[in-house]
C-alpha positions as CSV (number, residue, x, y, z in Angstrom):
1,M,-10.2,6.9,-23.9
2,K,-11.9,7.2,-27.3
3,I,-14.0,4.1,-28.3
4,F,-12.9,2.7,-31.6
5,N,-15.2,0.9,-34.0
6,K,-13.8,-2.6,-34.5
7,N,-16.0,-3.2,-37.5
8,E,-13.7,-0.8,-39.4
9,W,-10.6,-2.9,-38.7
10,K,-9.0,-5.2,-41.2
11,K,-9.1,-8.9,-40.8
12,V,-5.8,-10.7,-41.3
13,K,-4.3,-14.1,-40.9
14,L,-1.7,-14.4,-38.2
15,G,1.0,-15.3,-40.7
16,D,0.3,-12.0,-42.5
17,V,1.3,-9.9,-39.6
18,C,4.2,-11.8,-38.0
19,E,7.1,-14.0,-38.7
20,V,7.2,-17.5,-37.2
21,L,10.6,-18.3,-35.8
22,D,9.8,-21.8,-34.5
23,S,12.6,-23.4,-36.5
24,K,15.1,-21.6,-34.2
25,R,13.8,-23.2,-31.0
26,I,16.0,-25.7,-29.3
27,P,14.6,-27.8,-26.4
28,I,17.1,-28.9,-23.7
29,S,16.2,-31.4,-21.0
30,E,16.4,-30.2,-17.5
31,E,19.4,-32.4,-16.6
32,K,21.4,-31.1,-19.6
33,R,20.8,-27.4,-18.9
34,I,23.8,-25.5,-17.6
35,K,22.7,-22.8,-15.1
36,G,23.3,-19.3,-16.2
37,E,21.8,-15.8,-16.4
38,Y,19.5,-16.2,-19.4
39,P,15.8,-17.1,-19.0
40,Y,14.7,-20.5,-20.5
41,Y,11.0,-20.1,-21.7
42,G,8.3,-22.7,-22.2
43,A,4.5,-22.6,-22.8
44,N,3.6,-20.6,-19.7
45,G,6.7,-18.5,-18.9
46,I,10.2,-19.0,-17.5
47,Q,11.1,-22.6,-16.8
48,G,14.6,-21.8,-15.4
49,Y,17.8,-20.1,-16.4
50,I,20.7,-21.3,-18.6
51,N,24.1,-20.2,-19.7
52,D,23.3,-19.3,-23.4
53,Y,20.6,-17.7,-25.6
54,I,19.2,-18.1,-29.1
55,F,17.0,-15.0,-29.2
56,D,17.8,-11.3,-28.4
57,E,14.8,-9.2,-29.5
58,E,11.2,-8.4,-28.7
59,L,9.0,-11.4,-29.4
60,V,5.6,-12.9,-28.5
61,L,5.5,-16.5,-27.3
62,L,2.3,-18.4,-28.0
63,A,1.7,-21.7,-26.1
64,E,2.0,-24.7,-28.4
65,D,1.1,-27.4,-25.8
66,G,0.4,-27.3,-22.1
67,G,-1.0,-23.8,-22.4
68,N,-4.0,-22.3,-20.6
69,F,-6.2,-22.9,-23.6
70,G,-9.8,-21.7,-23.0
71,S,-9.0,-19.7,-19.9
72,K,-10.4,-16.2,-19.5
73,T,-7.9,-15.3,-16.7
74,K,-4.7,-17.1,-17.6
75,P,-3.1,-15.9,-20.9
76,I,-1.8,-18.3,-23.6
77,A,0.7,-15.7,-24.9
78,Y,3.3,-13.4,-23.4
79,K,6.0,-11.0,-24.4
80,I,9.8,-11.5,-24.0
81,T,12.6,-9.0,-24.6
82,G,16.4,-9.4,-24.6
83,K,18.5,-12.5,-24.5
84,A,16.6,-15.7,-24.0
85,W,16.2,-19.4,-24.9
86,V,12.9,-20.9,-25.9
87,N,11.9,-24.6,-25.9
88,N,9.5,-26.3,-28.4
89,H,6.4,-25.8,-26.2
90,A,5.9,-22.2,-27.3
91,H,5.6,-20.8,-30.8
92,V,7.9,-17.8,-31.4
93,L,6.4,-14.9,-33.2
94,K,8.0,-11.7,-34.4
95,A,5.6,-8.9,-35.3
96,K,5.9,-7.2,-38.7
97,D,6.2,-3.8,-37.3
98,E,5.0,-2.1,-40.4
99,V,1.5,-3.6,-39.9
100,I,1.2,-4.6,-36.2
101,S,3.0,-3.6,-33.0
102,T,4.4,-6.3,-30.7
103,D,2.1,-5.2,-27.9
104,F,-1.0,-5.3,-30.1
105,L,0.0,-8.8,-31.3
106,L,0.4,-9.8,-27.7
107,Y,-3.0,-8.5,-26.6
108,S,-4.7,-10.1,-29.7
109,L,-3.4,-13.5,-28.7
110,M,-3.4,-13.5,-24.8
111,F,-7.0,-14.8,-24.5
112,Y,-7.6,-15.9,-28.1
113,D,-10.1,-18.8,-28.1
114,V,-8.2,-21.6,-29.8
115,T,-10.4,-24.4,-28.6
116,K,-11.5,-25.2,-32.2
117,L,-7.9,-25.2,-33.4
118,I,-6.2,-27.4,-30.8
119,T,-5.6,-31.1,-31.1
120,G,-5.1,-33.9,-28.6
121,T,-7.1,-35.3,-25.7
122,T,-4.8,-35.7,-22.7
123,R,-2.4,-32.9,-23.6
124,K,-3.9,-30.2,-25.8
125,K,-1.7,-28.8,-28.6
126,L,-1.9,-25.8,-30.9
127,T,0.1,-27.1,-33.9
128,K,1.6,-24.7,-36.4
129,T,-1.2,-25.7,-38.8
130,G,-3.8,-24.8,-36.2
131,M,-2.0,-21.5,-35.4
132,E,-1.9,-20.5,-39.0
133,K,-5.8,-20.5,-39.0
134,I,-5.9,-17.8,-36.4
135,T,-7.5,-14.6,-37.7
136,L,-7.0,-11.2,-36.1
137,S,-8.7,-7.8,-36.5
138,I,-6.2,-4.9,-36.6
139,P,-6.7,-1.1,-36.9
140,T,-4.0,1.3,-38.0
141,L,-0.8,1.5,-36.1
142,I,-1.8,4.8,-34.5
143,V,-5.0,3.2,-33.1
144,Q,-3.1,0.1,-32.0
145,N,-0.7,2.2,-30.0
146,K,-3.5,4.3,-28.4
147,I,-5.2,1.1,-27.3
148,T,-2.1,-0.7,-26.0
149,N,-0.8,2.4,-24.2
150,Y,-4.1,2.8,-22.4
151,L,-4.1,-0.9,-21.4
152,Q,-0.6,-0.6,-20.1
153,K,-1.5,2.4,-18.0
154,I,-4.2,0.4,-16.4
155,E,-1.8,-2.5,-15.8
156,K,0.7,-0.1,-14.2
157,F,-2.1,1.4,-12.0
158,I,-3.2,-2.1,-10.8
159,F,0.4,-3.1,-10.1
160,L,1.1,0.0,-8.0
161,R,-2.1,-0.4,-6.1
162,K,-1.4,-4.1,-5.3
163,N,2.0,-3.0,-4.1
164,Q,0.3,-0.6,-1.8
165,L,-1.9,-3.4,-0.5
166,N,1.1,-5.6,0.2
167,F,2.8,-2.7,2.1
168,L,-0.3,-2.2,4.3
169,N,-0.6,-5.9,5.0
170,E,3.0,-5.9,6.2
171,L,2.4,-2.7,8.2
172,N,-0.4,-4.5,10.0
173,K,1.9,-7.4,10.9
174,S,4.8,-5.2,12.0
175,L,2.4,-3.0,14.1
176,F,1.2,-6.1,16.0
177,T,4.8,-7.4,16.5
178,T,6.0,-4.0,17.6
179,M,3.2,-3.4,20.1
180,F,2.9,-7.0,21.5
181,G,5.8,-9.2,20.5
182,D,5.1,-12.9,20.3
183,P,1.6,-13.6,21.7
184,L,2.7,-17.0,23.1
185,L,6.0,-15.9,24.7
186,N,6.4,-14.2,28.1
187,D,8.5,-11.4,26.8
188,K,6.4,-8.7,28.5
189,K,6.7,-9.7,32.2
190,E,4.0,-7.3,33.3
191,W,1.3,-8.8,31.1
192,N,-0.8,-11.8,32.1
193,F,-1.4,-15.0,30.2
194,F,-5.0,-16.4,29.9
195,K,-6.4,-19.5,28.4
196,I,-8.9,-19.0,25.7
197,K,-11.7,-20.4,27.9
198,D,-11.0,-17.6,30.4
199,I,-11.3,-14.8,27.8
200,G,-14.3,-16.0,25.8
201,K,-16.9,-18.5,25.0
202,I,-16.3,-21.2,22.4
203,I,-19.1,-21.9,20.0
204,S,-19.3,-24.3,17.0
205,G,-22.1,-25.1,14.6
206,S,-23.6,-27.7,12.4
207,T,-25.1,-28.2,8.9
208,P,-28.9,-28.6,8.6
209,S,-30.0,-31.3,6.2
210,T,-29.4,-30.1,2.6
211,N,-32.2,-32.5,1.5
212,I,-34.8,-30.4,3.2
213,S,-35.5,-27.3,1.2
214,E,-37.5,-25.6,4.0
215,Y,-34.2,-25.2,5.9
216,W,-32.5,-23.1,3.2
217,N,-32.6,-19.8,1.3
218,G,-33.9,-17.9,4.3
219,E,-32.6,-14.7,5.9
220,Y,-30.2,-16.0,8.5
221,L,-26.5,-15.9,7.6
222,W,-24.6,-19.3,7.7
223,I,-20.9,-19.6,7.0
224,T,-18.4,-22.4,6.3
225,P,-14.6,-22.3,6.3
226,A,-14.5,-22.5,2.5
227,E,-15.7,-18.9,2.4
228,L,-12.7,-17.6,4.2
229,N,-9.3,-16.8,2.8
230,D,-5.9,-15.4,4.0
231,D,-7.2,-11.9,3.6
232,S,-10.6,-12.3,5.3
233,F,-11.2,-9.7,8.0
234,I,-14.8,-8.5,8.8
235,I,-17.4,-10.8,7.4
236,N,-20.8,-9.2,6.6
237,S,-22.3,-11.8,4.2
238,T,-22.3,-15.5,3.5
239,N,-22.9,-17.7,0.5
240,R,-25.8,-19.5,1.9
241,K,-28.6,-18.5,4.3
242,L,-30.9,-20.5,6.6
243,T,-34.6,-20.2,7.4
244,Y,-35.9,-19.9,11.0
245,L,-36.9,-23.6,10.8
246,G,-33.3,-24.6,9.7
247,V,-31.8,-22.7,12.6
248,K,-34.2,-24.1,15.2
249,T,-34.1,-27.7,14.0
250,S,-30.3,-27.8,14.2
251,S,-30.2,-26.0,17.6
252,L,-27.7,-23.6,16.2
253,I,-26.3,-20.8,18.5
254,E,-26.1,-17.4,17.0
255,L,-22.6,-15.7,16.7
256,P,-22.9,-12.0,17.6
257,I,-21.0,-9.2,16.0
258,G,-17.3,-9.3,17.2
259,T,-17.1,-13.1,17.4
260,V,-13.7,-14.4,16.1
261,L,-14.2,-17.1,13.6
262,L,-11.6,-19.8,13.7
263,S,-11.7,-22.8,11.3
264,S,-10.8,-26.0,13.2
265,R,-10.5,-28.4,10.2
266,A,-10.1,-28.6,6.5
267,P,-8.1,-26.4,6.9
268,I,-7.1,-25.3,10.4
269,G,-6.4,-21.7,11.1
270,K,-8.6,-19.6,8.8
271,V,-9.7,-16.6,10.8
272,A,-12.1,-13.6,10.5
273,I,-14.4,-11.5,12.6
274,V,-18.2,-11.5,12.5
275,G,-19.6,-8.3,11.1
276,E,-23.3,-9.3,11.1
277,N,-25.0,-11.8,13.4
278,M,-24.7,-15.3,11.8
279,F,-24.5,-19.0,12.3
280,C,-21.9,-21.5,11.1
281,N,-21.2,-25.1,10.3
282,Q,-19.2,-27.7,12.2
283,G,-15.9,-26.6,10.8
284,F,-15.3,-23.9,13.4
285,K,-14.3,-23.3,17.0
286,N,-15.3,-19.7,17.3
287,I,-14.6,-17.4,20.3
288,I,-17.1,-14.8,21.6
289,P,-14.7,-12.5,23.5
290,N,-15.4,-11.2,27.0
291,E,-14.3,-7.8,28.4
292,K,-10.7,-8.8,28.7
293,I,-10.0,-9.2,25.0
294,N,-10.5,-7.1,21.8
295,S,-11.7,-9.1,18.8
296,I,-9.1,-7.5,16.5
297,Y,-6.3,-8.4,18.9
298,L,-7.4,-12.0,19.1
299,Y,-7.8,-12.1,15.3
300,Y,-4.2,-11.2,14.9
301,V,-3.0,-13.6,17.6
302,F,-4.5,-16.5,15.6
303,K,-3.4,-15.0,12.3
304,E,0.2,-14.8,13.5
305,K,0.1,-18.3,15.0
306,K,-1.5,-20.3,12.2
307,E,1.4,-22.7,12.1
308,Y,1.1,-23.4,15.9
309,L,-2.6,-24.0,15.5
310,N,-2.0,-26.6,12.9
311,F,0.6,-28.2,15.1
312,L,-2.1,-28.6,17.8
313,G,-4.4,-30.4,15.4
314,R,-5.2,-34.0,16.1
315,G,-6.6,-36.8,13.9
316,A,-5.5,-39.7,11.6
317,T,-7.5,-39.0,8.5
318,F,-7.4,-35.2,8.8
319,K,-6.3,-32.9,11.6
320,E,-8.8,-31.1,13.7
321,L,-8.8,-28.7,16.7
322,S,-11.2,-30.0,19.4
323,K,-13.0,-27.6,21.7
324,E,-10.8,-28.7,24.6
325,I,-7.6,-27.9,22.6
326,V,-8.8,-24.4,21.7
327,E,-10.0,-23.7,25.3
328,N,-6.6,-24.5,26.7
329,I,-4.5,-22.4,24.3
330,S,-2.7,-19.9,26.5
331,I,-2.0,-16.4,25.1
332,K,-0.6,-13.1,26.3
333,V,-3.3,-10.6,27.1
334,P,-2.1,-6.9,27.2
335,P,-4.1,-4.2,28.9
336,I,-7.4,-3.7,27.1
337,E,-6.6,-0.1,26.5
338,L,-3.5,-1.1,24.5
339,Q,-5.5,-3.7,22.6
340,N,-8.1,-1.0,21.7
341,K,-5.5,1.4,20.6
342,F,-4.1,-1.3,18.3
343,A,-7.6,-2.1,17.0
344,E,-8.2,1.6,16.1
345,R,-5.0,1.7,14.1
346,I,-5.9,-1.5,12.3
347,E,-9.4,-0.3,11.5
348,K,-7.9,2.9,9.8
349,I,-5.5,0.7,7.8
350,E,-8.3,-1.7,6.8
351,K,-10.4,1.2,5.7
352,L,-7.6,2.4,3.4
353,K,-7.1,-1.2,2.1
354,F,-10.8,-1.3,1.3
355,E,-10.6,1.8,-0.8
356,I,-7.5,0.5,-2.6
357,E,-9.2,-2.9,-3.3
358,K,-12.2,-1.1,-4.6
359,S,-10.0,1.0,-7.0
360,I,-8.3,-2.2,-8.2
361,E,-11.6,-3.9,-8.8
362,M,-12.8,-1.0,-10.9
363,A,-9.6,-0.8,-12.9
364,Q,-9.6,-4.6,-13.5
365,N,-13.2,-4.4,-14.7
366,L,-12.3,-1.6,-17.1
367,Y,-9.3,-3.6,-18.3
368,N,-11.3,-6.8,-18.8
369,S,-14.1,-4.9,-20.7
370,L,-11.5,-3.3,-23.1
371,I,-9.7,-6.6,-23.7
372,S,-13.1,-8.2,-24.4
373,K,-14.2,-5.3,-26.7
374,Y,-11.1,-5.1,-28.8
375,F,-9.6,-8.6,-28.7
376,D,-12.4,-11.2,-28.4
377,N,-12.5,-13.4,-31.5
């Protein structure tokens, strides 16, 4: 895409390029709304559906109060089309299409910094007076369309790639279910059940004193449950690292590659696989598998049975899985050859997911840079 010189653009007041339709808004309390097919919009999007509408055109809604003011990731403006109802928590703007397109108006306002224009302490509000002080930079309509068309192509690309990721995630789940069924049920009579203590060694960890600087910022990886999420798989790095002194003083046991990480509190059930030797804090009950079990198979057992793991948690203040509880969880163990076959398929899918995630990240970075270049105020 050609890079355009923003210094050549014309500066205009918001009121010069759009018509404000706030007077047509009608708020309706939730208990008085009659359910229907038309979207009912507020500051941050659809609040529900009702049986009537007051607008039927392409418009931009700009949060008046309760918006994501100051956010770099959550927009304060969005576009609506067709029949809709808007309450009094969003300004209603109609682009003057002879000077600005609706899409360019939208992008100009999505992340506009209104912090100096809003009022209120507990609930921030962008009044009409404040909104009228907004200044935009706009190029010719031809340039506007080139920029917005390119941004929309990136948005579509990211949307499609995220759908591909969702499909692959579902493929992983269905592959596990198809090959193994429920890992806690005896639906494969020829397969044996083993307790976790019979298929691996359970290792936890601890936190060296954070007041002793000599224990930290070394070369030994050290992980906490907070670093895992629902999509974690192979972990090759950690947010913090220990020194040799930190490891030895705390008597930590190293987790070798292939160890299955299982968070045992705050929260229970986060799971991943160690990709580089590391240590951990006390929030885990990790399993170092023996020859009977494949790490990827065990990973998916825990992933599929997160609800069951939480059910097993004990404690008054917050639930926790003890070492004894984890040791005595009984799971179905298929032949190792079948587990390995499953793992090979998963690794291929994960490799493809990694490439897709990388492409999404690159596209998102490009998108963010263009938004910043052309629409930062």
